[in-house]
C-alpha positions, 0 to 999 in steps of 0.5 A: 618150520622150527622156531628161531633160536635166540642167536637167530633172533638176535642176528635179525637185529644186527646192522640196524643201528649201522644202517641208521647211522649211514642215513643220519651221518653219511659222511661218518659219525663220531663214536659219541654219535654212534652210541647215541643212535645205538641208544635210540634204536635200543629204546625203540626196540624196547617200546616195540616189545611192549606195544607189539610183541607183548599185547595184541587185539585179543588181549589188549592193554594200553602200553607206553609208546612215546615218552622220555625213555622212548623219545622218538617222533617228537613227543610232546612232553605234556602228553603221555602216549599209550597204544594198543591193537584192536580188531575192527570186528571186536567189541571192547570196553574202555573204562577207568577214571578221568583224573584232572588232566587238561584232556584225554583223547583216544584216536582210532588209527587206520594203520598199525604203526608198529607193523612194518607191513602196515605203517603208512599212516593216514587220516584217523577214522575217529578221535574220541574225548573222555569229556564227552562221556558220562562221568561218575561223581568219582570221575569214573567212566565206561564206554563200549567200542564196537562196529555196532551198538550192542543190543540193549546197551544204553550206556556210552558207545563209540563206533569202531571204524572198519579200518581201525587197527590201533588206538592211540591215547594222549593224556595232556597235562600242563601242571605236571605236579598237581594234575592227576593223570587218567587211569584207563583200562581196556577189555575185549568183551566178545572173545575171552582171549587166547595165548599168543602162539610161539610162532606168532611171538617169533613172527612179531619179534622178527618184525622188530628190526624192520620196524625200528629202522623204518620208524627212525628212518621215517622221522629223519626223512620228516625232519629233512622234509621240514628243512626243504619245505618249511625252511631254516629258522622259520615256523610254517603251518604243517599239513604233513602231520594231518596227513599222518593222523594227528589230532583233527582239531590241533593245528601244528607249526613246524620248522628248523632251528640252526644257530651258533652258540653266539646266536638265538632265535626269538619266537613271537606270536599273538595268542588265540582268543580261546584255546584249550591248550598250546605249547612249543618245543625243540627237538634234534635232527632225528625228531627226538624232543630235547631231554625235557626231564632235565632241560627246559626244552618245551613250554606250555600255556601253564608254564609260559610267561605272557608279556604285558602286551598279551603276546608270547615270546620265547628264546631258543638258544644253547646258553641260558639267556636268563629269561622265563621262556627259554627253550634249551636246544642243548648241543644239537647244531640243528633240529626241529621247532614245533608249536601247536594250538589245540581247539583254538578259536583262531590260529595266529601264525608265529614269527621267528627272528635270529639275533645275536645272543648278547642282544636278546634283551634288545628284542624283548619287552623292557619288563621281561624278568631276569631268571637267575642261575639259582632260580633256573636250578629250582625251576629245573628241579621242579620240572624234573619232579613233575616229569617223574610224577606223570603216569607214563605206564 
């Protein structure tokens, strides 16, 4: 069989965005909404090239998956996500330098999320933490990942599950400017690797149209699941992400925000007695996190102001309410709210109430500070600086 031409490969992508628009806006989309979907589809195609076409289990490389350029699936702005394929029969060495970020976890996935034939999800076979490894004085580490411990190997070893097809790495940073991201490499030790054949490259590229449409469709369906089962302007502890392979020691709360420009939502919660990390974010109705480089659409435990009674309160609105814990939902009429507790001693359930925008301060402690427009501009400048200083590649 002859290899496809460039025109034939491009033709395979024809209609992807139109099909997605038909699902997203069945009653018709504006030109701006259509362009927004085109942008999203193109960005996910770019991610697919890096994570599926470029690299494979014979020559693995951790490649960037979700970030502010590949914004799909409700990325946590505090995480840098990267991924690589692995062969469950292979022997791999993962090495690098730990850095100073909050934590780094590598999850074995029993499915290949970048393959339209094997992207169903499911519980993760295992999740590993770099802090469980032997670290050198310079933060260096080296660990073997294989089905069986190599004979004579006395160093760190992680067992590779027979169902594992892909690794997903999350690097969590809460102080984006001052924390140093981990540097991580992966090598296959039992196979020197070989070039991907042109036929295999063509097949993987041919997968991209179905994968792009499938991934974005999946998230739109997930958002609608939350709307139907979790309700509007509510946060409910989610079992759905656990079923899809979320972090095993992380509890998620998901819900839907839907308010006018003259309304606001106030999130209020006690905090766990102890918790390695917690965070809240807002996303749009396709589960793309609201632009966190240029907007304060997420707040973590290092960025948040805790009230004098020990509770966390945040306000979701389109307009700036002039308080520290503002979650900017931008111009989206509705979308997702998400919170998470990571390795928490207990799991307080957050509450949400809708209030008139002009009455926000009546529902907040009297000592809630005022954030001036000048202070917000400086806050966003620092946020933008910090987002760019993360190692997303």
